[in-house]
C-alpha positions as CSV (number, residue, x, y, z in Angstrom):
1,M,98.7,87.2,83.5
2,N,98.5,89.5,86.5
3,R,99.9,88.1,89.9
4,Y,96.3,87.8,91.1
5,S,95.4,85.3,88.5
6,I,98.8,83.4,89.2
7,F,97.7,83.1,92.9
8,T,94.2,82.3,91.9
9,L,95.4,79.4,89.7
10,A,97.9,78.2,92.2
11,R,95.4,77.9,95.2
12,N,93.0,76.0,93.1
13,A,95.6,73.6,91.9
14,L,96.7,72.9,95.4
15,T,93.0,72.4,96.7
16,F,92.2,70.2,93.8
17,H,89.8,73.0,92.4
18,K,87.5,72.7,95.2
19,G,86.8,76.6,95.1
20,W,86.7,76.8,91.1
21,Q,83.8,78.6,90.0
22,K,81.6,76.9,87.4
23,A,81.5,78.4,83.7
24,W,77.7,78.3,83.9
25,R,75.0,77.2,86.4
26,S,73.0,74.3,86.3
27,P,69.5,75.8,87.3
28,E,66.3,73.8,88.0
29,P,63.8,75.2,85.2
30,K,61.3,77.9,86.2
31,S,57.5,77.3,85.3
32,E,57.8,80.0,83.0
33,Y,60.0,82.1,80.6
34,D,59.4,84.8,78.1
35,V,61.7,82.6,75.5
36,V,62.3,79.0,75.6
37,I,65.1,77.8,73.0
38,V,65.1,74.1,72.0
39,G,68.6,72.9,71.2
40,A,71.8,74.0,73.2
41,G,74.3,73.7,70.4
42,G,76.1,76.9,68.8
43,H,73.3,78.4,67.1
44,G,70.8,78.1,70.0
45,L,73.3,79.4,72.5
46,A,74.5,82.2,70.4
47,T,70.7,83.0,70.0
48,A,70.3,83.2,73.8
49,Y,73.6,85.2,74.2
50,Y,72.3,87.8,71.6
51,L,68.6,87.8,73.1
52,A,70.2,89.0,76.3
53,K,73.1,91.3,75.1
54,E,71.5,93.0,72.2
55,H,67.7,93.2,73.3
56,G,68.0,92.8,77.1
57,V,65.6,89.8,76.9
58,T,67.0,87.6,80.0
59,N,64.3,85.5,81.1
60,V,65.2,82.9,78.6
61,A,65.8,79.1,79.1
62,I,67.9,77.0,76.5
63,L,67.0,73.5,77.0
64,D,68.8,70.4,75.6
65,K,68.1,66.7,75.8
66,G,71.8,65.8,76.4
67,W,74.8,67.7,77.2
68,L,75.6,71.4,76.1
69,G,77.2,71.3,72.6
70,G,76.8,67.3,72.3
71,G,75.2,67.5,69.1
72,N,76.5,68.8,65.7
73,T,78.5,71.5,67.4
74,G,80.9,69.0,68.7
75,R,80.7,66.8,65.7
76,N,81.8,68.9,62.8
77,T,85.1,70.0,61.0
78,T,84.8,73.5,62.0
79,I,85.5,75.3,58.6
80,I,84.6,79.0,58.5
81,R,84.1,80.9,55.0
82,S,81.9,83.2,53.4
83,N,82.5,82.9,49.7
84,Y,79.1,81.7,48.5
85,L,77.4,82.8,45.6
86,Q,74.1,84.5,46.3
87,P,74.0,87.9,47.9
88,E,71.7,86.6,50.4
89,S,74.1,83.9,51.6
90,I,77.2,86.3,51.2
91,A,75.4,88.4,53.8
92,I,74.7,86.1,56.6
93,Y,77.9,84.1,56.2
94,E,80.1,87.2,56.0
95,L,78.4,88.6,59.0
96,S,79.3,85.5,60.8
97,R,82.8,85.3,59.7
98,S,83.4,88.8,60.6
99,L,81.8,88.1,64.3
100,Y,84.1,85.1,64.4
101,E,87.3,87.6,64.3
102,G,86.3,89.4,67.5
103,L,84.5,86.7,69.5
104,S,87.3,85.7,71.7
105,Q,87.5,89.3,73.1
106,E,83.7,89.6,73.2
107,L,83.2,86.6,75.2
108,N,86.4,86.7,77.1
109,F,87.1,83.2,75.9
110,N,89.5,81.9,73.7
111,I,87.8,80.3,70.5
112,M,91.0,79.6,69.0
113,F,89.9,81.1,65.5
114,S,92.4,80.7,63.0
115,P,92.1,82.7,59.9
116,R,94.6,80.5,58.0
117,G,92.8,80.9,54.4
118,L,90.8,78.4,52.7
119,L,90.9,76.9,49.3
120,N,88.0,75.5,47.2
121,L,89.8,73.1,44.7
122,C,88.8,73.4,41.1
123,L,88.9,69.8,39.7
124,T,86.4,70.1,36.7
125,E,85.5,72.4,33.9
126,H,82.0,72.9,35.4
127,E,83.8,74.2,38.8
128,L,85.9,76.3,36.7
129,R,83.0,78.5,35.4
130,V,81.2,78.3,38.8
131,F,84.1,79.6,40.7
132,K,84.9,82.4,38.4
133,R,81.4,83.6,38.8
134,I,81.7,83.2,42.6
135,V,84.8,85.6,42.5
136,H,82.6,88.2,40.8
137,A,80.0,87.7,43.0
138,N,82.1,88.0,46.0
139,R,84.1,91.1,44.9
140,I,80.8,92.7,44.0
141,A,79.8,92.1,48.0
142,G,83.2,93.5,49.0
143,L,84.5,90.0,49.8
144,D,88.3,89.3,49.2
145,T,88.0,86.1,47.1
146,Q,90.5,85.4,44.4
147,F,90.8,82.7,41.7
148,L,94.5,81.3,41.9
149,S,96.2,79.1,39.2
150,R,97.5,75.3,39.8
151,E,101.0,77.1,40.2
152,E,99.5,79.4,42.9
153,V,97.9,76.4,44.6
154,K,101.0,74.5,44.6
155,G,102.9,77.2,46.4
156,L,100.3,77.5,49.0
157,V,100.1,73.6,49.3
158,P,103.4,72.0,48.3
159,L,102.1,68.3,49.2
160,I,99.1,68.6,46.6
161,N,99.4,66.4,43.7
162,D,99.3,69.0,40.7
163,S,100.3,66.4,37.8
164,P,97.9,67.0,34.7
165,D,97.7,63.1,34.6
166,A,96.0,62.7,37.9
167,R,92.7,61.2,38.3
168,Y,91.3,64.6,39.5
169,P,93.6,66.9,37.6
170,L,93.9,70.4,39.5
171,L,92.8,73.6,37.5
172,G,93.1,76.0,40.1
173,A,91.1,76.9,43.3
174,L,88.8,79.6,44.8
175,Y,90.9,81.4,47.7
176,Q,89.6,83.1,50.6
177,P,92.5,84.4,52.6
178,R,90.3,85.5,55.8
179,G,88.6,82.0,55.8
180,G,89.8,79.4,58.4
181,T,88.8,77.5,61.5
182,A,88.0,77.6,65.3
183,R,87.6,75.4,68.3
184,H,84.2,74.0,68.2
185,D,83.8,73.3,71.8
186,A,84.9,76.6,72.8
187,I,82.2,78.3,70.7
188,A,79.8,76.4,72.9
189,W,81.3,77.0,76.2
190,G,82.0,80.5,75.3
191,Y,78.6,81.5,74.5
192,A,77.1,79.4,77.2
193,R,79.2,81.1,79.7
194,G,78.2,84.6,78.2
195,A,74.6,83.7,78.2
196,D,74.5,82.7,81.9
197,A,76.5,85.7,82.9
198,L,73.6,87.7,81.6
199,G,70.9,85.7,83.5
200,V,70.0,83.1,80.8
201,D,69.0,79.6,82.3
202,V,71.2,76.8,80.3
203,I,69.5,73.6,81.1
204,Q,70.9,70.3,80.4
205,N,69.3,66.7,80.1
206,C,65.9,68.2,79.7
207,A,64.2,66.7,76.5
208,V,61.4,68.4,74.9
209,T,58.5,65.9,74.6
210,G,55.7,68.1,73.4
211,I,54.9,72.0,72.0
212,S,51.7,73.4,73.7
213,R,49.4,75.5,71.7
214,R,46.1,77.4,72.3
215,G,44.6,78.0,68.9
216,G,47.2,79.3,66.7
217,S,49.6,80.3,69.4
218,V,52.1,78.3,71.3
219,T,51.9,78.5,75.0
220,G,55.0,76.4,76.1
221,V,56.8,72.9,76.0
222,D,56.3,69.6,77.8
223,T,59.7,68.3,79.0
224,T,61.0,65.3,80.8
225,R,61.5,67.9,83.6
226,G,57.8,69.2,83.6
227,K,55.8,71.6,81.6
228,I,57.4,75.0,81.0
229,K,55.1,77.9,80.0
230,A,56.5,80.3,77.2
231,K,55.6,83.3,75.3
232,K,57.9,82.3,72.5
233,V,59.4,78.9,71.5
234,A,62.5,78.9,69.2
235,V,63.4,75.7,67.8
236,V,67.0,75.4,66.9
237,A,67.5,71.6,66.8
238,A,69.8,70.7,64.0
239,G,69.0,67.3,62.6
240,H,66.2,67.0,64.8
241,T,64.3,69.9,63.6
242,S,61.5,68.2,61.7
243,V,61.1,66.0,64.6
244,I,60.3,68.7,67.1
245,M,58.5,71.1,64.8
246,D,56.0,68.1,64.2
247,M,55.2,68.5,68.0
248,A,53.5,71.7,67.1
249,G,51.9,70.4,63.7
250,V,54.3,72.1,61.6
251,R,55.7,70.3,58.6
252,M,59.0,71.2,57.7
253,P,60.9,70.9,54.2
254,L,63.7,69.3,55.2
255,E,65.5,65.7,55.0
256,S,68.0,64.6,57.7
257,V,71.1,62.7,56.9
258,A,74.4,62.0,58.4
259,L,77.5,63.6,57.3
260,Q,80.7,61.8,57.5
261,A,84.1,62.8,59.1
262,M,87.3,61.4,60.6
263,V,90.7,62.4,62.1
264,S,94.1,61.0,61.4
265,E,96.8,60.4,63.8
266,P,98.8,63.5,64.9
267,V,101.8,64.5,62.8
268,K,104.1,67.6,62.4
269,P,102.9,70.8,60.8
270,M,102.2,69.7,56.8
271,L,99.1,71.7,55.9
272,D,98.5,75.4,57.0
273,V,95.4,76.1,54.9
274,V,92.1,74.6,54.8
275,V,91.4,72.8,51.6
276,M,88.0,71.7,50.2
277,A,87.4,69.6,47.1
278,G,83.6,69.4,46.6
279,A,83.9,67.4,43.3
280,V,85.2,64.7,45.2
281,H,83.4,65.1,48.5
282,G,86.5,65.7,50.5
283,Y,87.8,68.6,52.7
284,V,91.0,68.6,55.1
285,S,92.7,70.7,57.7
286,Q,95.4,70.2,60.2
287,S,94.6,70.9,63.8
288,D,96.6,72.6,66.5
289,K,97.5,69.3,68.0
290,G,98.7,68.0,64.5
291,E,95.7,65.7,63.6
292,L,94.3,66.0,59.9
293,V,90.5,66.6,60.3
294,I,88.9,65.2,57.0
295,G,85.3,65.7,56.2
296,G,83.3,63.6,53.4
297,G,80.0,63.7,51.6
298,A,76.7,62.8,53.3
299,D,75.3,59.3,53.4
300,A,73.3,57.8,50.4
301,C,70.2,57.7,52.4
302,N,68.2,59.7,55.1
303,N,69.1,58.8,58.6
304,Y,69.6,59.9,62.0
305,S,72.6,57.8,62.8
306,Q,76.0,59.2,64.4
307,R,77.9,56.3,63.2
308,G,80.5,56.1,60.5
309,S,79.8,55.1,56.9
310,I,82.4,52.7,55.6
311,P,81.4,53.8,51.9
312,A,81.4,57.3,52.4
313,L,84.5,57.2,54.2
314,E,86.1,54.9,51.9
315,H,85.1,57.4,48.9
316,T,86.6,60.6,50.8
317,A,89.7,58.6,51.7
318,T,90.1,57.4,47.9
319,A,89.9,60.9,46.6
320,L,92.2,62.6,49.1
321,L,94.8,60.0,48.6
322,E,94.8,61.2,44.9
323,L,95.1,64.5,45.9
324,F,97.7,64.2,48.7
325,P,99.7,60.8,48.2
326,A,101.8,61.6,51.1
327,F,98.4,60.8,53.4
328,S,98.7,57.4,52.3
329,R,101.3,56.7,55.3
330,M,99.1,58.0,58.0
331,R,96.6,56.1,60.2
332,M,92.9,57.1,61.0
333,L,92.3,57.7,64.7
334,R,88.7,58.1,64.9
335,Q,85.6,58.7,62.9
336,W,82.1,59.8,63.4
337,G,79.0,61.3,61.7
338,G,76.8,64.1,62.2
339,I,73.2,64.6,61.5
340,V,72.4,67.6,59.4
341,D,69.1,69.4,58.0
342,M,69.3,69.7,54.2
343,S,66.8,72.1,52.6
344,A,65.7,71.9,48.9
345,D,67.9,74.9,48.0
346,R,70.7,74.1,50.5
347,S,70.1,77.2,52.2
348,P,68.9,77.9,56.0
349,V,65.3,78.6,57.1
350,I,65.2,81.3,59.6
351,G,62.2,83.0,61.2
352,E,58.6,82.7,62.4
353,T,56.3,80.0,61.4
354,D,52.3,80.3,61.0
355,V,51.9,79.4,64.6
356,K,52.3,82.5,66.6
357,G,55.2,82.8,68.9
358,L,57.0,79.7,67.4
359,Y,60.3,80.6,65.6
360,V,62.8,78.1,63.9
361,N,66.3,78.2,62.8
362,C,67.3,75.1,60.9
363,G,68.3,73.7,57.2
364,W,72.0,74.9,57.4
365,G,72.9,71.4,55.8
366,T,76.5,71.1,56.0
367,G,77.6,74.7,56.6
368,G,76.1,75.1,60.1
369,F,79.4,75.7,62.2
370,K,80.6,78.7,60.0
371,A,77.3,80.3,60.5
372,I,76.8,80.3,64.4
373,P,77.5,83.9,65.3
374,G,75.6,85.3,62.4
375,S,72.8,82.9,62.7
376,G,72.6,83.6,66.3
377,F,72.7,87.5,65.8
378,V,69.9,87.7,63.3
379,F,67.6,85.1,65.0
380,A,67.6,86.7,68.3
381,D,66.8,90.0,66.4
382,S,63.9,88.3,64.7
383,I,62.4,86.9,68.0
384,A,62.8,90.0,70.1
385,N,61.3,92.3,67.5
386,D,58.7,90.0,66.0
387,R,59.8,90.4,62.6
388,P,62.6,89.1,60.3
389,H,65.9,90.8,60.6
390,P,66.9,92.2,57.1
391,I,69.4,89.6,56.7
392,A,67.2,86.6,57.7
393,E,64.1,87.8,55.7
394,P,65.2,86.0,52.4
395,F,65.5,82.9,54.4
396,G,61.8,82.6,55.6
397,L,59.8,79.6,55.3
398,N,57.3,81.0,52.9
399,R,60.0,81.3,50.3
400,F,59.2,77.4,49.4
401,L,55.6,78.3,48.8
402,E,56.5,81.5,46.4
403,G,59.2,79.8,44.7
404,R,62.0,82.1,46.0
405,M,64.6,79.7,46.5
406,V,68.4,81.0,47.5
407,D,69.9,78.4,45.6
408,E,73.3,77.3,46.9
409,S,73.6,74.1,45.7
410,T,76.8,74.6,43.7
411,A,78.4,76.8,46.3
412,A,77.8,74.7,49.0
413,A,78.9,71.8,47.1
414,V,78.2,68.4,48.7
415,A,80.4,69.1,51.7
416,H,80.0,72.8,52.5
């Protein structure tokens, strides 16, 4: 830090930050934009940033009914990986993972990216076959993914229960050394500041109440702060995508469901890799503050609740205690649910719709956070150029009519 920065910090501290510049503006919405993005979560903010940075489209408004990053972006377990099965999935998730590596430098904002490595535990014979297949698929795509033996897993995670008599006997693990985590709030704040600096209007507390059409084309949106005209409207609303798209008369092949998570009390460092166990619906990492960030499975029924589900949390806790007996002495600090959109093949929907000028980015299921940079990059390109980005092309809506599924039901597991 240079002397100017030190003096600036000291001056603002003594004046109680009265002269401290806001990270982004809070403008009133204009009457018309070239592009209106519905949803100021990570995917929407990244889309706005790359529209401005890569394509020079700066007359953009990004609207959110609440506060920036207050939806799933701020309610997830921050896991980043790209070790999927299908080549189409590998392409977009690896693009995203690689963008995460340089994102702090690009945005000049510390996103606290931590490539600490990620283990997908193998607990069944079925997973053993699938994981070995994933290793081969990843190597063909140039990814560094390995299958580790039980002994190798124990070396990385000494706390794990590797007894052959365990309820969930450990057979090995899929290991991606360059997987990891990042700070979810920092992703939203970094992209918001970057987009704002390029001229994008970030408008909070502005709920979309309708999507206007003239014939087969979109003309704008109705909001709680007035009508806004737009040449293009992009819906990136996570768990509420179906509700928003219904306003334009477009039915989406999605189901919305709450995904459960919880955080333990902070403890000293005890886990320096991300551990996922899809077979038992549990995954865990340790935050920089020492908390264990624990994710579970989805609720048993479709819903829009952000509350915790005792049965789902109990199931996750039971499984993780079998895998990590030492966790039994820890107390839960807080718990929550996040609303996710699930598609039939557990892959996203990215691109244009039958309504001219209306675009959608959704269906990330439980893997939305890891995809934020790559999703925003390809979606912005698709919007700017009125055609799918090559990486986004396999994820178009028409694949459900044509039977071109990108099936990630196994590699995505229940949790990710």
